[in-house]
N, C-alpha and C positions, 0 to 999 in steps of 0.2 A: 516516650510520649504515650499518653493514655487517651483512649477514645471511650466515651460513655454515652449511653442512650437510655432513655426512659423506657423500661421494659414492662409493659402491662400484660403481655401475653403469658409470661411465665407465672405471674402471680396476680390473677385478676382482682383478688380482694385487697391486695396490698402491693402497690407499685413499688418496684425496687430498681436499682441501677445495675446494668450489666456492662462490664468492660469487655471490649473486643481485643483479642490477641492479635499479634502481628500477622499471623497467617490468615486469620479470619479477615483482617482488614484488607489484605491483598485481594481477597475475593469479592469484596463489596462493590456494588455498583455495576456488576457485569451482567445483570439480568438473569433470565432462566438459561441455564447451561446444563445439558445432560450429556454425559459420556455414554456411549453405547458400543456393544460388541456382539458379534456373532461368531461362534466357533463350532467346528464339527469334531466329535469325539469318537473315533473308531473303537470298536471292541468294547462297547458299553451298552447298557440298556437305559431307556429313557427314565424308568422308575428309579434306577440306581443314581442317575445324575440328579434327579430332584431331591432324593434323600441326602446325597452328599452335599448339595448346595445348601440345603436347610441347616445341616450341621455346621458347615463352614461359616454361614452367616451368624450363627450363635457365638462364634469366637470373635466376631468383628461387629459388635452392635452398632457402631457408628454408621456402617453402610446402610442400615435400615432405620436410621434416626428420622425423626419427624422435623419438619420445618416449623420454626416459631416466627411468626410475623411480628416485627417491630417496625413502627412507622419509619419508612425510608430505608430500612435495612432488612437483611435476611441473615439470621445466625443459626447455628445448629442448636437443637434442643439439648438440654443437659440430661436427658433420659432417652433410652432406646424406645422404639415403637413396640406395640404389642406383638405377640408371636406371629411367625410366618403362616400364611394361609394359601395353600395351593387350591385353586378352583379352576377346573376345566383346563388343566395343564399350565396355568399361569400363576405366578406368585406376586403378591403385593405386600411390601413391608416398608412403611414410611414412604420415602421417595423411590425406593428400590423396586424395580420390575424385572421379572424373569419369565422366560417361556422355554419349554423343552419340547421339541417335536422330533419325530422319526424322519430320517432321510435315508437315501440309498446306501450310505456308508456310515452308519452309526447315528446316534441322536445329535441334534443341532441345538446348541444352547445360545439363546439370545438374552442379553441382560442390559439394563440401563440404570443410571443412578444420577441424582443431582450432583453436580460437580462441587457443591458446597461440602459434600461428605466424603469424596473419594477423588483419586487421581489415577494416573497410569500405573504407578507402582502398587496402589491398592488393588487394582484389578489383577495384576500379576500375582500378588500374594493370595488373593481369593482363589484364582484358578489353580495355583499350586496346592492350596488346602483342599479343594475339590478333588484334585487328582490323587492326593494322599488318601482321602476317604473312599475313593473308588478302588483303592488297593493297587493302583498302577504305579505308585511312587513311594511305597512304604507306609508307615503308621502316621496317624494324624499328628500334627505338631503339638508341642506343649502349649499350655496356656500362655498368652503374651499379654502385655499391658494393652488396655483399650484407650483409644483416643479420648473418649468422653471422660476417662479418669485422669488423663494427662493434662487436658486443657486447663482445669483449675490451677494446677501447679504452674503452668506456663503464665497464666494471668497473674499469679502471685509474684512471679519474678518481675513481671512488668510493673506491678504496683510498688515493689520494693526497690525499683531503680536498677535492677541487675541487668537490664537490657539497654542501659544508657549508652554503653560503648557501641552497641550495634546501631542505635539510633544516630549517633554521630557519624558512623561510617556511612550509613545509607544516605544521610542528609548531604554528605559530601559527594555522593555519586549521582544524586538526582540532577538531571540536566537543567541548566539555566539558559534561557534564550531571551533575546531582546525582541519584544513584540510577539505577535502571534506566531507560533511554530508552524512551519509548513507541514501539511498533511498529505496523505496518499492521494486524496482527491485533487489536490493542487498539482501534483506531479503527473497523475494519470487521470485526467478529467472524466474519461468514460463517455459513452454515448448519451446525448441529452434525451434520446427517445427510448433508452433501454429500460425495461421494467426491473424493479428491484426484486432480487431473488430472496426467498425466505431462508434458503439454505444452499450454500455453494460448496461443492467438493470437486476439486480438479487435481489431476496428476499428470506427471511427465516421466516416463520410464528412463532410466539410465542404461546405456548400452553396456555390454560385458566389458569391453576394454576400458570404458570410463570408470566403471565400478572398481575394476582392478587397480587402476591408477589412483583412484580415490583412497582405497585401502592402503596403497603403498605410501601415499603422501601422509596419511594419518600415522602410519608406523614410523616414517622418517621424522615426524615432528613430535612423536610421543604423545599424540592426542587421539581423538576418536574421529571416525568419518563424520559424525554429527558436528564436531567442532569445525571441520573443514567446510561443511555445507553451510554452517551459520556464518562463517567468515565471508563466504561468497555472497550470501544474502545481504549481509551488512554492506559489502562493497557495492552491490547493486543499488541499494537504497541511497548510499552516499553519492553515487554517480547521477542519480536523478534528483538530487538536491534535498533529500529528507535529512533532518538532524538525527544525531546518534540516538537520542532519547525516544525516537519514534519506534524503535525496535527493542523488544525485550526478549528474554529467554527464560525458560522454565528451569528452576533449580529445585532439587529435592532436599528438604531440611532434615530428613531422617538421619543421615550420617552425622550431620553437624550436632544434633542433639542426642545422639547415641541410641536411637530407636529404629534400627534398620528394617525391622519386620512388622511394624505396626501399620495396619490400614488406617486411612483417614486423609484429610485434605492437607498434606504436607508439601504440596507443590506451590512454590512461590514464583511470581513473575518478577524477574530482576531487570531493571532498565539498563541498557547499554550506556556506559559512561562516555566512551569515545568511539569515533568512527575509525575504520581501518585506514592506515596510511596508504594513500593511493600510489605512492612511489615505491612501496615495498613489493617484493615478489611473494608468491603464495606461501612458501614455508615460513618466511619471516613474519608475515601477517598472521598466520595461524598460531605461531608460537606466542606472538604478542597478545593475541586475544586470549589464549589459554592462561597466560601469566596473569592477566587482569581478572580472569574468571576465578583463579585460585583464591584470591582474596574474598570474592563474593561467596564462594562455596563454603568457606569457613564461617561466614557470618549468617548463613541461612537460619531462619527461625527468628530473626530480628525483623524490625519494621522496614521492609523494602519500600514501602510507600507511606507517606504521611496522610493524615485524614483528607487533605485537599489535593493530594497528588493523583493525577489520572494514571490509569494503567496504560502502558505503551499501546499505540494503535495496532501495531503488528507484533506478533509473538512467534518466536521459534520454539517449538516443543522439542526439547533435547532428548526425550525418550523415544519419540517416533511411534513405536508400537509396543504393546505390552508383551512380556515374555510368556510363551506358551509351554505347557508341559510337553515332553517328547511325544511325537506322534499326533498331536492335535493340529488341526488345520484352521487357520484364521480365514474367515469369510468376509468380515467387515469390521472396521474400527473407526470411531468418531469421538473426538474430544475437543469440541469447538468452544470458543469464548464468544458469547453473544456480543454483537456489535464490533467484533475485532476479527482480524484474519489470523489464523494459526497455521504456520508453515512447519513442515517436518520432513526429515529424511526417513523413508520407510524401507527397511531391508527385511526381506524374507528369503532365507536361503541364498541362492545365487542371483536373486532378482532384487532390484532396488528401484525406487521412484522418488521423485520430489512431489510433495503433496501440499495443498493448501485448502483450507475450508473455513467457512464462516457461518455462524448461525444468526448473523445480523443482516443489515440492509446493504451489504457490500454488493456492488454490481459485478456480475460475472466477468465481463470483458476487462474490467480493471484488474482483477486478480489474475486473470489469464495472462495479461501483459507482464505483470511482475513475475509470474511463474516462468514465462518464456525467457525473460532476461536472466533469471536465476539459473535456469538450466543451461543457457548459453555460456554464461560467465563461469559457472562451476566446471563445465566440460572443458572450456579453454584453460582454466586455471590448472587442472590436474594434468593436462597435456603440455602446457607451457609454463612450468613452475617457476622459471626464472623471469618471466615477463612481469612487469609491474601491474598492479591491479587496474590502474588507469588505462592500460593498453589492451585489456581483455575485452572481447566482444560481448555485446549485449543482445545480439540477434542470432537466433538459432541458425545452424548452417544451411538448412534448406530454405529458410526465409531469406537469408542473405543472398543465396544464389538467385532466387526469384526477383529480389529487389534489383540486383545487378543487371539482370536481363531487362527489367522494365526501364531502368535508367538509360540503358544503351539503345533501347528500341527507337527512340526519336531521332537518333543520328543516322538511321538507315534509310530515311526517306530520300527520294531523288531531289536534285536541286530544283529550285523554283525558277520560273521565268524572271528575267531582269525587269526592273521597274520601267526603264525607258523603252525597252523592247516592247513591253505590253502597251505602254502609252502610244508609241508610234503605230502599233498595229491598230489600235482603236481609232487614231487620227486618220489612218489610211482607209479604214473600213467605213467610218461614219464621220467624215470631216465636219459636217454641219450639225452634228449632235451636240447638245449643250454639255460642256465640260465643267463650267462653273456658273453659279447663279448668285446674285446678290440683289435682293429686291426685284426690280424690274429689269435689271441689267443682266445680260447673259453673254458668256464667252463660249464660243464653240471650240471643239477639239482642234480645228484648224487654226483658229486665232490664238489659242493658248500655246499650241505647238510653235507657231511663228514667233510669239513673244519669247518663249524659252530659247529658240534658236538665236534671236537677237541678243539676248543676255549672254548666251554661250559664246557668241562672236566677240563680245567685249571682254571675255575672260581669257584672252589669248595669253599664252605662256604659263597657264596653270599646269603644274606637273601632276602626273597621276598620284593620287593620294594627298594632293595639296588641300589645305583647309580654306574654305570660303565661309566667312561669317555672314549671316543674313540678318540684317537689322531692319525688321519690318513688322508691321501689324498684319492682321489677317486680311489679305486681299488677293486678287488674281496674280499680281506681280510676285507675291511670296511663293505661290505654287510654281510659277514659271521659273523663278530663281532656283528652287529646289530641284526641279527637273534638269535645268541647265547644268548645275554642279554635278549631278549624278551622271549625266550623259558624258561629261568630260573626265570621268573617273576620279573626281574630287570628293571631299568629305565636307558636308555642310554643318555649320555651327549656328543654331538659332539664337538670336539675341532679341531683347525687347526694348523698344524706345522708352518704356517706363522704368528701366533699371537705372541706378545711379551711374553717372559717367565713369566713376572710378572702377566700378565693377565691370563695365563694358571694356574699359582699357585693360584691366587685368586679364579678362578672357581672351582678348586679342593677342596679348603678349604671350601668355602661357600656352596657347594653342598653336602659336607660330603661324597665324593666319596669313595667307598669301594676299587675299583681297577681302574687303568688307563691302557687301552689297547693301546699299542704303535705300530703303523703300520710302513710299509716300508717308508723310507725317513723322519721319525720323530725321534727326540731325546727324551729320557726320561726326563720328567720335574722334577723340584724340588718338591718332594712329601711331603704332610703333614704326620704327625706321623702315622696316622691310615690308610694310603692309600698305596697299593702295586702296582707294575707295572707288566704287562704281555706283554713282548716284542714278537711280532708275528714272527719276524725273527729268534728267538730262539726256536720257536715251531717246532718240526719235521714235515717235509712234506710241500708241497705246495698245494694251492687250486686245482691244476691239479692232485694231487695224491690222492688215496683213503686212508683215515686214519680213525682210530677209537680210542676212548679213552677207556682203560680198567677200571676195577672196582677200581683200585688203582690210576687212573689218568694218568697212563703211556700211551703213544701214540705208536701204532704199525701200520705199513703200510701194505697195501694189503687188509684190510677188507673193507667192504662196508657199515657198520653201519652208520646211520645218527642221526639226532636230536631225542632225546627221546620225549615222550609225554610231552607237555609243562606243566609247573607247574601251578596248579590251583590258580587263583587270582580273586578277585572281580572286577566288572566293574570300580570301582573308583580307582583301583591301577594305579600308574603312569607308562606310557610307555616311556616317554622321558622328558628331560629338555632342554630348549633352553634359551639363553640369549638375552635380548633386551636392548637397550641403556636406561639408567636411569637418571632422573633429579637430583638424590641425589649424583651423582658422581661415582656410581658403577653400573655395569649392573644388571638388574633385572633377576632373575631366574624364568622362567615360567614352571609350571608343567602341562603336558597334560596327560589325562587319557588314559588307554588302549582302553576303549570303544570309546573314541573320535577318536583315531588313526584308529581303525578298521572301524568305520563309514566313515571316510574320504577315506580310501583305497577302501572301497566298492563303493563309489561314483566315484572315479578315474577309477575303473574297469568298472562299469556298465554304467555310464553316460558320463564320459570323454573319455572312450575307450583308455586308455593309452597303451594297448598292441596291438591295431589294426594296428598301423604303428610304425616303429622305432622311439624311443623317446630318443635322445642322452642326456647323463647326462652332462649338462653344468652349473649347479648350485653348489655352494660350499656346502659341508655337514653341514656347519654352519647355512644354511637357510633351513627352512622347505619346501620350494619349491622343494628341491632335493628329498624329500620323495616320491613324485608322480613318479619321474623319476627312482627311485631305488626300494623302498619297494612296491610302487604301481604296478610296472611292475611285480615284483615277486608275489605279491598277485593275479594278473590276470593270472599268468602262462606264461608270456612273457619272453623276453630276454632283460636284461639290457644292454644298449649300452654305453660303456665308450669310450670317444675319444681316439684315439691312441696317440695323442699329448696332451700336456697340454691344458686344456680348455681355457686358456688365450692366447694361440697361435692362433690368429684369422685366419691367413692365412691357417694354417693346418686344423683347424676346418672347415673353409669355403670350403677347398678342399675336405674334407671327405663328407660334406653334398652335394657337387656338384657331387661327384663320386658315391653316393649311388644309387644302382639299384632300390630301392623302394623309393617312396615319403616319407619324414619323417615329424614328428611333432616336432617342435622346441619350447621348453618352456624356457623362459628366461626373464630377465628384459629388458625394452625398450632400455636402453643405450647399452646393449650388442648386441642386434639385430642391432641397428644403426651402431655400429662399424663393425659388420659383413657385413652389406650392403655397408659400405664405402670400405671394402676390395673387395667385389664383384664388385662394380662399377669401381674400379681401375684395376681390373684383366681382364676386357674385357667382351664382350657380350656373349661369349661361355662358361662362367664359372659360370652359375647361379646355386644356391643351389636348390636341388630337394625338394621343400617344399610343403607339402599337407596342413598342418595347422601350425599356429603360435599362441602359448598361451603366452600372455604377462601379467606381473604382477610385483608387488614389487615397482613400480615407476609410476608416472603419465604418461599417454600416450597422445601424442599430434597429431593433424591432419597432421602435416608435415611428421611425421614418417609413418602414415597410407598411405599418398600419395606415399611415396617412396616404401613402401611394394607393393602396388597394381600396381605401375608403372613397377616394375621388376617381380612381381609374381602375376599377376591378377587372377590366378586360386586358390590361397591359401586362406583358411578360416583364418580370424583373430579374435581371442577371447581375451577379456580383463578380467583378473581375479583379484579379490581383496579379501583380508582377512588378519587380523593381526595374529601374532603368537599366541595371546591369544585366538583365535577362530579356532585353528588347520588349519593354512595355507590358506585355501580358504573358503570364505563365500559367494561370488557371482561370477557369470560368465556371460558374454554376448558377443554375436557375433556382430562384427562391420559391418556396411553396409555403402556404399558410400552415403554421404548426411545425414546420420542418427545421426551425432554428436558423441562425445566420451562419453561413459558411462561404467559402470562396471557390467551391467546386473542385474539379479535377484538372489535371494537366492538359494544356492545349498547345498547338503549334509545335509538337514534338517535345515539349518540356517534360522532364522527369522530376519527381519530388521525393525527398527523403527528409526525415527528422533525425537530428543527431544530438548527442549530449555534449558537455563542455569539452570533452576530449576529441570531438569530431567523429565519434563512433555511432553508427546508425542504431536507433532504438526501435522496438516493435510498434505496430499500430496501436494507437490509443495513449502513447506516452508523450508527455510534453517535452519539447526540446526546440532547438533552433532549426528553422526551415532552410534547407539547401535546395538549389535548383540546378538541374543539368539540362543538356540538350543543345540543339542548334541555335538557340537564342542567346547563348552566353556571349557577353562582350569580350573584347580582347583584353580588357583590364583598364587601369587608370593611366592616362598619359601624364598627369601631374596632379598635385594637390593631395596625395595620400602618403602617409608615413606609417611605419610599423608593419605588423603582419598583414598580408593581403588577404581579403576575403575570397579571392579567386584561388582555389586550391584543388588538390586531387584527392578524391575519395577512394580509398582502397577497401574493396569489399569482395568477398568470395574469390580472392585471387585476381580480381580485375581492378583496373585503375580508371576512374571516371572523373573528368573535369567537372567542377561544380562551383557555384557561387554561394557563399554563406550570407544569407540575407540579414541576419540579426533579428528577424521576426521570430517570435515564439509561436509554435503551432502544434497541432495534433493531426495525424493522418488516420482516417478511418479505414476499415478493412476494404471498403470499396474505392479507396483512393481519394475520398473527399477530404479536403483540408479545412480545418478550423483554426483561426488565429486568436492569440491571447496576448496581444501587446508585443513589447520589445524587451530585450535584455540589455540595452545600451542607452545612450543619451539621445537617440533620435526619436522624434515625434512626427506625427502628421497633423497639420493644422491648416484648415481652409484649403486643402488640396496640395499644400507644400510639404515636402519631406525636409525636415529641419533637424540639423544636429545642434543641440544646445551649446556644445563646446565651440562651434564656430561663432556664435553670438558672444560667448564669453571672451574669446580671443579678440573680437572687435572691441568689446568694452574695455579690455585691458590696455588698448592703445591710447585711451583717453588720458589727458593730463591729470595727474594727481591720483590715478587709480592704482592701487596696490594689487587687488585681486577682485575677481568677479564671479558671480554665480547667477545663472538664469534658471527660472522655475516656471513650469507650466501651471497656471492657476486655473483649476477646474471648479472653484467654489461657486461661481455664478453659472447661469444657464449658458453663457457664451464663454468658452475657454479663451485665455489670453496669456501672453508672455509677460513676466515681470523680472527685471534685472536688479541685482543687489551688488553694490561695490563697496570696498573698503578704501580708506584713504582720505584725501582732502579735495576730491573732485566736486564739481558742480553737476548736479543731476541732469539739468536741462542740457548742459554742454555735452555730457556723455551720450545722451540720447541722440543729439544732433550729429555727433561724430559717428555713431553707429549707423544712422540713417544715410550718411554720406558714403558708407561702404556697402551696406547690405540692402537687398530689396525690401520693400515695405512690409511684406508678410513676416519678415524676420526681425523687425524692429520692435523691441519690447514696448508694452503699453506704459510702463512706468519704470523709473530708475530710482532706487533708494540708496542713499549713502549711509553706511554704518561704520562704527568704530571697529567692530569685529563680527564675524558670522556666529550664529548660534550653532552649537555642536551637540551631537548625541552623546550618550555615555561611552560609545566606542570611538569617539573622536571624529566622526563624520559630520559633514554639514547637515544641520537639521532644517530641511527644506520646508517642512510644515511650519516650524517656528518662524522662519523667514517671511513666509506669506502673511503671517499675522502682523508683521512690522512694515509691510509695504506702504509707501507714502504716495498718495495720489494728489492730483492738483486740487487746490482750494476752489470752492464753489463761488461763482460770480453772483452778483446781485442783479436780478433782471431789470431793476429800475435804471441801471446804467446803460442798457442797450438802447440803440436807436430803433426805429420801426422795423427796418429790414433785418437787423441783427436779432431782434426778438422773434421774428418769423423763423429764421434759421435755427436759433437755439431751441425753440419749441419743437420743431421737427426733429432736430438733433436728439433731443431727449426721448422722443417717441421711438426713435430707431435703436439707440443703444442704451437708453436708460441713464441712471446716475443723476448727479446734480446739474446745476446750470453751468455750462461751459464758459470760460473766459473768452473774450473776443479773439485773442491770439492763440487759444488752444487749438492744437491740430487734431483733426478727426481721428486719425490713426492712433495718436498718442492717448486718446481717451477711450480706447477699446474698440474702435471701429475697424472694419476692413473693407476691401474693395466692393464686395457684394452689398454690404450695409450702406456704403457711400452711394451706390447706385439707387438703393431704396430711398435714401434721403433726397437725392435729386428728383426722383419720381414724385415724392410727396410734395416737394416745392412746385414742380411743374403742374401737379393736379390743383394747386392753389392759384393758378393763373400765371405763374412765372415760366411760360413755355419757352422763353428764350434761353433758359439755363440748359447746359449740356454737361454730361459727365466728363467729356474731354477737357472742358474749361477748368474744372475744379480739381481734377485728380492729382495734379502736381503737388500742391501743398494746401489741402483743404482746411481752412480755419473758418470760424464764425465770421470774422471780418472779411476775408477774401470772398467767401460765398455770397455774403450780403452785398458786396460790391457789384456782383453780376445781376442782382435783383433790382438795383436802382435804375430807373428809366434813363437818367442822364449818363449812366456808365457807358464808356466806350471800350471797356476792358475786353470785350469779346474779340 
């Protein structure tokens, strides 16, 4: 392959074509790169060194060649520069610079040269020539060929096709990847606020025993210590997900072309063809790499890169350091590649270090992280040579010990007070204080205590650890039921009246529920054989009445007795069960200990200060975020604030928050706050919510929402919370600051954080990996609904074993413990506050008649993300969606179902999800002339809320891309047009244009 450029610099009067040789081509596009060196030369005079250097340069004119500028390229001139000129102790010859100064132990020689004209071996040859001319190593060498005379012959070989074999070889070695190759910045994101360094040079020394073992392993494998070091570096990069081609290594073409003593740019960067086999031990991996290298070494001098091939982002310099004449002392050496990181093993006598440098915009913390992993894995490799590469540690020993200490620290805290014990103490100390408020209705601690006692009295026979499902909306009875179950030593399972009946029945069966408590507004579910129902509307009394349960379980009014002393349980007894979306097609049941719940409530009280300002309950009881708003407030002795209207009635909630006399703390998912802000922005400047703090979590937070918050509420504190259900709701919290980027803060409530690679081994700060959580908040595990490897595992680190939960979230830990998240590595997503495993929806879709296979894709093409299902077979799309809706809650039901003959596939045989989205079939648009008056009103508001075309009368709101928050906005728009009789509760079951319009008609008695 020949590369030609129009060269006007060499012949200004007559432009001619210059062909670039393979070695020159390797160096193109790397920017300004200068190698530099400083050595101390004992037993010599400064003048002698200057004279010897001038004479040595005369035998290697390429080192002093001039640059010839060609548009877009830089190539060596075909003639040397004019003679050397020493002025003031400094020499300048072409790009070559040298300085000789006196020091305490002989003169010090500092030199530098553009890397287009020299390499490490060139410097070694030059220093040897200087030493000979100083008389310290014999007579000057005989004249040797010069690179500038060799280059034309090499170009002639290229023109005549003699390098075709090399071209075919290198073409086969160049890595081919599907899509954009992952780069170092993807695996090690670095700090968002870190300044870019102009030059980075970092080193890590190797201990004496490690160096000895390194040399022994090199001898055992008939390789060099540099070969072993490069194998370790390649293994590190493979472990953090970089392709083989991201690493290159420097090979010297001199031996291959038979010119071992010629100075010049003979170093080529060879791309690694394959990554090390992670199942191999150290010796086998080093030998395999060396065998692969032997082929490349024989072909050096050929075109390692084509004209469009980029140089690998990371380069291992096989030379490390130039060779020095005997007695000379190396003070400094630098051989960077601009824009790339150069790694090397540097050995000087009995000392050695791992080194990395860059003359480009690499961030220092990014390179430091790779250097730390390289040092750790190499040290482990030479001490445990039989261990597979995948099992070698990536964290230096001292860092590992410090991490183990941090992860175990949270377990040392004393046990927290029990929930019921704290509640009973508040009820005894201030019985008339408000415990719960909803609009103008207030329940005192004494009243709530009595109601909880009444419910407890009807849960007779509940065994310790027995499960009680609570099917209720947000109200005082829900609080009383949770307290009653906890007092009896049971575990509560929150259910929602809005869930499909089949899903509720499944939860009752798989949890083995002893009783289901049915609150107001809920209908008794179809119960398993061994489960009974306690309908609270049939229980005498109201939360506002004083009630007490007699010895026989009868309820009498007028007494003031409350909950009895809670039943004694161990710290590992279950407090509650929650369901999370499962990849097996059924929800997973997560069991959380009483000690974990109490530890969490103590944090909410003492650190989060949930009772310091009003904290409205806007989270569904299905989500553990609601526990801080309800049980956390009661634990702290505060008053639970239930919205007077439905929590999804955004206009009413916004009005309540605006009317609050006290600044409030709002805890919700970002999408809920975004919808509230939209209501606020449309309501005018004088209707701002009275916000003191905003606690966000459950979904990714973006900078646009932060900007909107601070624009309208500059005084409000904004906190970002993170934590899976399996770690008791919240594991981290962090306060957002303008310009500080989005993060989720540091560990709270005793939670420890680590980031691990695919093998579960911890990685250093700054490296992307899977987030694992440790500490007292860990759940006991999954009671049902999970198959395969459990994410509850043991992390072995620094000789210690720490229980942890693998979250599946990808993240990076900063040096200060701050966690930043970067999505997920599996099929789970977060949508409108729901944690959804796409595989669960696919399992539900496969149950449909005529469905062979199913794929569900998150569609982010529009402003509002939504789910789209694709199935193969003979199924009816509407029927498949209806069957999914009968099994799954509304947020998990796809907006559309498309039936295909087959799925689009990528070149590697995987489902092409991008291509599928382009084939999504949505409902046909209706003709607005076919609407009656009320339907036109609904359809017009419908389009204003979710966009799109005109919906058909029987189109379901959720099927057209809406969700519960948008439905609440639709209801509010219609109420603002005079249809004040419309309520969200009326339409939420199956909202269609036709059904909503029915509630607008004056003659309708549907309410």
